[in-house]
C-alpha positions in Angstrom: -9.2 -5.9 7.1 -6.3 -7.8 8.7 -4.0 -8.8 5.8 -1.3 -10.6 7.7 0.5 -11.1 11.0 4.1 -10.2 10.2 7.2 -10.5 12.3 6.9 -7.2 14.2 3.4 -5.9 13.3 -0.1 -6.6 12.1 -0.6 -5.6 8.5 -4.0 -3.9 8.0 -5.7 -2.8 4.8 -8.4 -0.1 4.7 -10.5 0.1 1.5 -12.7 3.1 0.7 -13.9 5.3 -2.2 -14.4 9.0 -2.7 -16.4 11.2 -5.0 -13.4 13.6 -5.0 -10.4 11.6 -6.3 -8.5 14.9 -6.9 -8.4 15.3 -3.1 -6.8 11.8 -2.6 -3.6 13.1 -1.0 -5.5 15.2 1.5 -7.9 12.4 2.3 -5.0 10.0 3.0 -3.3 12.6 5.1 -6.5 13.2 7.2 -7.1 9.4 7.5 -3.6 8.7 8.7 -3.7 11.6 11.2 -7.1 10.4 12.5 -5.7 6.8 13.0 -2.6 8.2 14.7 -4.6 10.4 17.0 -7.1 7.6 18.0 -4.2 5.2 18.8 -2.5 8.0 20.8 -5.7 8.7 22.7 -6.0 5.0 23.5 -2.4 5.0 24.8 -1.2 2.7 22.0 2.3 3.5 20.6 3.1 3.0 16.9 6.6 1.5 16.8 8.9 0.2 14.1 11.2 -2.8 14.4 13.9 -0.1 13.7 13.0 1.7 16.9 15.2 0.9 19.8 14.9 2.1 23.4 15.9 0.9 26.8 12.9 1.4 29.1 10.7 -0.5 31.6 7.5 0.1 29.7 5.9 2.3 32.4 6.0 5.5 30.3 4.8 6.0 26.7 7.1 7.7 24.3 4.2 9.4 22.6 4.8 13.1 22.6 2.4 15.2 24.7 -0.6 16.7 22.8 0.0 20.3 21.6 -2.7 22.9 22.3 -4.1 24.5 19.2 
């Protein structure tokens, strides 16, 4: 759900439920990691308005993927 279009970002809300609420912290961690990885694979950077860089936009600042 798109909640709002703010000054520097889009505010999304994800709603879900689990049968294992005791694993909530792990579930959130895995969800956030999955979102981050999918955005990285799509070449989309997650930036903050507090992030400053001088660059021409031709190279992403996403770190290279580590081999497991």
